[in-house]
PyMOL CGO cylinders between C-alpha atoms (Angstrom):
from pymol import cmd
from pymol.cgo import CYLINDER

trace = [
    CYLINDER, 0.00, 0.00, 0.00, 1.22, 3.49, -0.84, 0.3, 1, 1, 1, 1, 1, 1,
    CYLINDER, 1.22, 3.49, -0.84, 2.66, 5.45, 2.11, 0.3, 1, 1, 1, 1, 1, 1,
    CYLINDER, 2.66, 5.45, 2.11, 0.20, 8.34, 1.63, 0.3, 1, 1, 1, 1, 1, 1,
    CYLINDER, 0.20, 8.34, 1.63, -2.74, 5.94, 1.63, 0.3, 1, 1, 1, 1, 1, 1,
    CYLINDER, -2.74, 5.94, 1.63, -1.53, 4.38, 4.87, 0.3, 1, 1, 1, 1, 1, 1,
    CYLINDER, -1.53, 4.38, 4.87, -1.14, 7.81, 6.49, 0.3, 1, 1, 1, 1, 1, 1,
    CYLINDER, -1.14, 7.81, 6.49, -4.59, 8.86, 5.25, 0.3, 1, 1, 1, 1, 1, 1,
    CYLINDER, -4.59, 8.86, 5.25, -6.13, 5.69, 6.71, 0.3, 1, 1, 1, 1, 1, 1,
    CYLINDER, -6.13, 5.69, 6.71, -4.41, 6.31, 10.06, 0.3, 1, 1, 1, 1, 1, 1,
    CYLINDER, -4.41, 6.31, 10.06, -5.58, 9.93, 10.10, 0.3, 1, 1, 1, 1, 1, 1,
    CYLINDER, -5.58, 9.93, 10.10, -9.12, 8.86, 9.21, 0.3, 1, 1, 1, 1, 1, 1,
    CYLINDER, -9.12, 8.86, 9.21, -9.30, 6.31, 12.03, 0.3, 1, 1, 1, 1, 1, 1,
    CYLINDER, -9.30, 6.31, 12.03, -7.73, 8.62, 14.61, 0.3, 1, 1, 1, 1, 1, 1,
    CYLINDER, -7.73, 8.62, 14.61, -9.78, 11.70, 13.77, 0.3, 1, 1, 1, 1, 1, 1,
    CYLINDER, -9.78, 11.70, 13.77, -12.99, 9.67, 14.04, 0.3, 1, 1, 1, 1, 1, 1,
    CYLINDER, -12.99, 9.67, 14.04, -11.92, 8.41, 17.46, 0.3, 1, 1, 1, 1, 1, 1,
    CYLINDER, -11.92, 8.41, 17.46, -10.89, 11.89, 18.64, 0.3, 1, 1, 1, 1, 1, 1,
    CYLINDER, -10.89, 11.89, 18.64, -14.13, 13.54, 17.50, 0.3, 1, 1, 1, 1, 1, 1,
    CYLINDER, -14.13, 13.54, 17.50, -16.33, 10.88, 19.05, 0.3, 1, 1, 1, 1, 1, 1,
    CYLINDER, -16.33, 10.88, 19.05, -14.39, 10.84, 22.34, 0.3, 1, 1, 1, 1, 1, 1,
    CYLINDER, -14.39, 10.84, 22.34, -14.56, 14.62, 22.62, 0.3, 1, 1, 1, 1, 1, 1,
    CYLINDER, -14.56, 14.62, 22.62, -18.22, 15.04, 21.83, 0.3, 1, 1, 1, 1, 1, 1,
    CYLINDER, -18.22, 15.04, 21.83, -20.15, 15.81, 24.97, 0.3, 1, 1, 1, 1, 1, 1,
    CYLINDER, -20.15, 15.81, 24.97, -23.53, 16.91, 26.23, 0.3, 1, 1, 1, 1, 1, 1,
    CYLINDER, -23.53, 16.91, 26.23, -22.93, 20.48, 25.03, 0.3, 1, 1, 1, 1, 1, 1,
    CYLINDER, -22.93, 20.48, 25.03, -22.38, 19.31, 21.47, 0.3, 1, 1, 1, 1, 1, 1,
    CYLINDER, -22.38, 19.31, 21.47, -24.93, 16.50, 21.32, 0.3, 1, 1, 1, 1, 1, 1,
    CYLINDER, -24.93, 16.50, 21.32, -24.83, 13.16, 19.58, 0.3, 1, 1, 1, 1, 1, 1,
    CYLINDER, -24.83, 13.16, 19.58, -22.47, 13.50, 16.65, 0.3, 1, 1, 1, 1, 1, 1,
    CYLINDER, -22.47, 13.50, 16.65, -21.92, 11.26, 13.66, 0.3, 1, 1, 1, 1, 1, 1,
    CYLINDER, -21.92, 11.26, 13.66, -18.73, 11.38, 11.61, 0.3, 1, 1, 1, 1, 1, 1,
    CYLINDER, -18.73, 11.38, 11.61, -19.95, 10.63, 8.10, 0.3, 1, 1, 1, 1, 1, 1,
    CYLINDER, -19.95, 10.63, 8.10, -16.79, 11.08, 6.09, 0.3, 1, 1, 1, 1, 1, 1,
    CYLINDER, -16.79, 11.08, 6.09, -13.16, 12.09, 6.51, 0.3, 1, 1, 1, 1, 1, 1,
    CYLINDER, -13.16, 12.09, 6.51, -11.18, 13.52, 3.60, 0.3, 1, 1, 1, 1, 1, 1,
    CYLINDER, -11.18, 13.52, 3.60, -7.44, 14.12, 3.76, 0.3, 1, 1, 1, 1, 1, 1,
    CYLINDER, -7.44, 14.12, 3.76, -5.79, 16.45, 1.26, 0.3, 1, 1, 1, 1, 1, 1,
    CYLINDER, -5.79, 16.45, 1.26, -3.16, 14.96, -1.06, 0.3, 1, 1, 1, 1, 1, 1,
    CYLINDER, -3.16, 14.96, -1.06, -0.36, 16.87, 0.67, 0.3, 1, 1, 1, 1, 1, 1,
    CYLINDER, -0.36, 16.87, 0.67, -1.66, 15.72, 4.10, 0.3, 1, 1, 1, 1, 1, 1,
    CYLINDER, -1.66, 15.72, 4.10, -1.97, 19.32, 5.29, 0.3, 1, 1, 1, 1, 1, 1,
    CYLINDER, -1.97, 19.32, 5.29, -5.73, 19.44, 5.83, 0.3, 1, 1, 1, 1, 1, 1,
    CYLINDER, -5.73, 19.44, 5.83, -8.47, 17.10, 7.05, 0.3, 1, 1, 1, 1, 1, 1,
    CYLINDER, -8.47, 17.10, 7.05, -12.14, 17.72, 6.25, 0.3, 1, 1, 1, 1, 1, 1,
    CYLINDER, -12.14, 17.72, 6.25, -14.47, 16.00, 8.70, 0.3, 1, 1, 1, 1, 1, 1,
    CYLINDER, -14.47, 16.00, 8.70, -18.08, 15.72, 7.57, 0.3, 1, 1, 1, 1, 1, 1,
    CYLINDER, -18.08, 15.72, 7.57, -20.35, 15.56, 10.61, 0.3, 1, 1, 1, 1, 1, 1,
    CYLINDER, -20.35, 15.56, 10.61, -24.05, 15.48, 11.37, 0.3, 1, 1, 1, 1, 1, 1,
    CYLINDER, -24.05, 15.48, 11.37, -25.91, 15.93, 14.61, 0.3, 1, 1, 1, 1, 1, 1,
    CYLINDER, -25.91, 15.93, 14.61, -28.82, 13.85, 15.75, 0.3, 1, 1, 1, 1, 1, 1,
    CYLINDER, -28.82, 13.85, 15.75, -31.29, 15.05, 18.35, 0.3, 1, 1, 1, 1, 1, 1,
    CYLINDER, -31.29, 15.05, 18.35, -29.39, 18.30, 18.80, 0.3, 1, 1, 1, 1, 1, 1,
    CYLINDER, -29.39, 18.30, 18.80, -31.77, 21.16, 19.51, 0.3, 1, 1, 1, 1, 1, 1,
    CYLINDER, -31.77, 21.16, 19.51, -29.59, 23.72, 17.78, 0.3, 1, 1, 1, 1, 1, 1,
    CYLINDER, -29.59, 23.72, 17.78, -27.33, 22.06, 15.24, 0.3, 1, 1, 1, 1, 1, 1,
    CYLINDER, -27.33, 22.06, 15.24, -25.57, 25.28, 14.25, 0.3, 1, 1, 1, 1, 1, 1,
    CYLINDER, -25.57, 25.28, 14.25, -24.73, 26.07, 17.86, 0.3, 1, 1, 1, 1, 1, 1,
    CYLINDER, -24.73, 26.07, 17.86, -23.37, 22.54, 18.33, 0.3, 1, 1, 1, 1, 1, 1,
    CYLINDER, -23.37, 22.54, 18.33, -21.42, 22.84, 15.10, 0.3, 1, 1, 1, 1, 1, 1,
    CYLINDER, -21.42, 22.84, 15.10, -19.84, 26.13, 16.24, 0.3, 1, 1, 1, 1, 1, 1,
    CYLINDER, -19.84, 26.13, 16.24, -18.75, 24.49, 19.50, 0.3, 1, 1, 1, 1, 1, 1,
    CYLINDER, -18.75, 24.49, 19.50, -17.22, 21.63, 17.54, 0.3, 1, 1, 1, 1, 1, 1,
    CYLINDER, -17.22, 21.63, 17.54, -15.35, 24.08, 15.29, 0.3, 1, 1, 1, 1, 1, 1,
    CYLINDER, -15.35, 24.08, 15.29, -13.92, 25.78, 18.38, 0.3, 1, 1, 1, 1, 1, 1,
    CYLINDER, -13.92, 25.78, 18.38, -12.48, 22.44, 19.45, 0.3, 1, 1, 1, 1, 1, 1,
    CYLINDER, -12.48, 22.44, 19.45, -10.59, 21.97, 16.15, 0.3, 1, 1, 1, 1, 1, 1,
    CYLINDER, -10.59, 21.97, 16.15, -7.19, 23.20, 17.45, 0.3, 1, 1, 1, 1, 1, 1,
    CYLINDER, -7.19, 23.20, 17.45, -7.44, 20.89, 20.46, 0.3, 1, 1, 1, 1, 1, 1,
    CYLINDER, -7.44, 20.89, 20.46, -8.35, 17.96, 18.21, 0.3, 1, 1, 1, 1, 1, 1,
    CYLINDER, -8.35, 17.96, 18.21, -5.40, 18.78, 15.95, 0.3, 1, 1, 1, 1, 1, 1,
    CYLINDER, -5.40, 18.78, 15.95, -3.15, 18.66, 19.01, 0.3, 1, 1, 1, 1, 1, 1,
    CYLINDER, -3.15, 18.66, 19.01, -4.55, 15.25, 19.97, 0.3, 1, 1, 1, 1, 1, 1,
    CYLINDER, -4.55, 15.25, 19.97, -4.03, 14.04, 16.41, 0.3, 1, 1, 1, 1, 1, 1,
    CYLINDER, -4.03, 14.04, 16.41, -0.39, 15.21, 16.56, 0.3, 1, 1, 1, 1, 1, 1,
    CYLINDER, -0.39, 15.21, 16.56, 0.15, 13.05, 19.63, 0.3, 1, 1, 1, 1, 1, 1,
    CYLINDER, 0.15, 13.05, 19.63, -1.05, 9.98, 17.74, 0.3, 1, 1, 1, 1, 1, 1,
    CYLINDER, -1.05, 9.98, 17.74, 0.82, 10.55, 14.48, 0.3, 1, 1, 1, 1, 1, 1,
    CYLINDER, 0.82, 10.55, 14.48, 4.51, 10.38, 13.72, 0.3, 1, 1, 1, 1, 1, 1,
    CYLINDER, 4.51, 10.38, 13.72, 4.60, 12.69, 10.73, 0.3, 1, 1, 1, 1, 1, 1,
    CYLINDER, 4.60, 12.69, 10.73, 6.45, 15.98, 10.26, 0.3, 1, 1, 1, 1, 1, 1,
    CYLINDER, 6.45, 15.98, 10.26, 3.43, 18.26, 10.07, 0.3, 1, 1, 1, 1, 1, 1,
    CYLINDER, 3.43, 18.26, 10.07, 0.03, 17.55, 11.58, 0.3, 1, 1, 1, 1, 1, 1,
    CYLINDER, 0.03, 17.55, 11.58, -2.85, 18.45, 9.28, 0.3, 1, 1, 1, 1, 1, 1,
    CYLINDER, -2.85, 18.45, 9.28, -5.27, 21.23, 10.17, 0.3, 1, 1, 1, 1, 1, 1,
    CYLINDER, -5.27, 21.23, 10.17, -8.76, 19.99, 11.02, 0.3, 1, 1, 1, 1, 1, 1,
    CYLINDER, -8.76, 19.99, 11.02, -11.87, 21.51, 9.49, 0.3, 1, 1, 1, 1, 1, 1,
    CYLINDER, -11.87, 21.51, 9.49, -15.47, 20.49, 9.97, 0.3, 1, 1, 1, 1, 1, 1,
    CYLINDER, -15.47, 20.49, 9.97, -18.29, 20.48, 7.44, 0.3, 1, 1, 1, 1, 1, 1,
    CYLINDER, -18.29, 20.48, 7.44, -21.91, 20.18, 8.53, 0.3, 1, 1, 1, 1, 1, 1,
    CYLINDER, -21.91, 20.18, 8.53, -23.33, 17.28, 6.54, 0.3, 1, 1, 1, 1, 1, 1,
    CYLINDER, -23.33, 17.28, 6.54, -27.12, 17.34, 6.33, 0.3, 1, 1, 1, 1, 1, 1,
    CYLINDER, -27.12, 17.34, 6.33, -27.49, 14.28, 4.09, 0.3, 1, 1, 1, 1, 1, 1,
    CYLINDER, -27.49, 14.28, 4.09, -28.80, 12.13, 6.94, 0.3, 1, 1, 1, 1, 1, 1,
    CYLINDER, -28.80, 12.13, 6.94, -31.49, 14.69, 7.79, 0.3, 1, 1, 1, 1, 1, 1,
    CYLINDER, -31.49, 14.69, 7.79, -32.44, 15.12, 4.14, 0.3, 1, 1, 1, 1, 1, 1,
    CYLINDER, -32.44, 15.12, 4.14, -32.70, 11.34, 3.69, 0.3, 1, 1, 1, 1, 1, 1,
    CYLINDER, -32.70, 11.34, 3.69, -34.84, 11.09, 6.82, 0.3, 1, 1, 1, 1, 1, 1,
    CYLINDER, -34.84, 11.09, 6.82, -37.18, 13.86, 5.62, 0.3, 1, 1, 1, 1, 1, 1,
    CYLINDER, -37.18, 13.86, 5.62, -37.46, 12.26, 2.17, 0.3, 1, 1, 1, 1, 1, 1,
    CYLINDER, -37.46, 12.26, 2.17, -38.36, 8.91, 3.76, 0.3, 1, 1, 1, 1, 1, 1,
    CYLINDER, -38.36, 8.91, 3.76, -41.03, 10.58, 5.88, 0.3, 1, 1, 1, 1, 1, 1,
    CYLINDER, -41.03, 10.58, 5.88, -42.50, 12.35, 2.84, 0.3, 1, 1, 1, 1, 1, 1,
    CYLINDER, -42.50, 12.35, 2.84, -42.51, 9.15, 0.78, 0.3, 1, 1, 1, 1, 1, 1,
    CYLINDER, -42.51, 9.15, 0.78, -44.20, 7.28, 3.62, 0.3, 1, 1, 1, 1, 1, 1,
    CYLINDER, -44.20, 7.28, 3.62, -46.83, 10.03, 3.94, 0.3, 1, 1, 1, 1, 1, 1,
    CYLINDER, -46.83, 10.03, 3.94, -47.47, 9.96, 0.18, 0.3, 1, 1, 1, 1, 1, 1,
    CYLINDER, -47.47, 9.96, 0.18, -47.80, 6.17, 0.24, 0.3, 1, 1, 1, 1, 1, 1,
    CYLINDER, -47.80, 6.17, 0.24, -50.41, 6.39, 3.03, 0.3, 1, 1, 1, 1, 1, 1,
    CYLINDER, -50.41, 6.39, 3.03, -52.38, 9.03, 1.13, 0.3, 1, 1, 1, 1, 1, 1,
    CYLINDER, -52.38, 9.03, 1.13, -52.22, 6.95, -2.03, 0.3, 1, 1, 1, 1, 1, 1,
    CYLINDER, -52.22, 6.95, -2.03, -53.57, 3.92, -0.15, 0.3, 1, 1, 1, 1, 1, 1,
    CYLINDER, -53.57, 3.92, -0.15, -56.45, 6.04, 1.22, 0.3, 1, 1, 1, 1, 1, 1,
    CYLINDER, -56.45, 6.04, 1.22, -57.32, 7.18, -2.31, 0.3, 1, 1, 1, 1, 1, 1,
    CYLINDER, -57.32, 7.18, -2.31, -57.19, 3.59, -3.60, 0.3, 1, 1, 1, 1, 1, 1,
    CYLINDER, -57.19, 3.59, -3.60, -59.49, 2.43, -0.81, 0.3, 1, 1, 1, 1, 1, 1,
    CYLINDER, -59.49, 2.43, -0.81, -61.99, 5.20, -1.58, 0.3, 1, 1, 1, 1, 1, 1,
    CYLINDER, -61.99, 5.20, -1.58, -62.06, 4.30, -5.26, 0.3, 1, 1, 1, 1, 1, 1,
    CYLINDER, -62.06, 4.30, -5.26, -62.49, 0.56, -4.61, 0.3, 1, 1, 1, 1, 1, 1,
]
cmd.load_cgo(trace, "trace")
């Protein structure tokens, strides 16, 4: 396996662990959906979503404030020259998928009601 791919895999695993271990009641339940590492290993994008968080943007801001601390923790786990900067991206795909499922289920129920009326 290519050295960069190994390093990317190690960063991916460690950043997921760090984010999940450092999430707390103030942030809410967090899901790390995807981790992307730049080709030069200088930056990590962490795609996250929040479940059951009352104010997702507020939770996201708190998570962003923790980025330097998480970078420091990542540096302790890696043995590379320069530790990548950590950036977070709010990923709403889960919420969109959930809303789409709810809408499809609602439409299916309405369609069944119409079919029963016409029968």
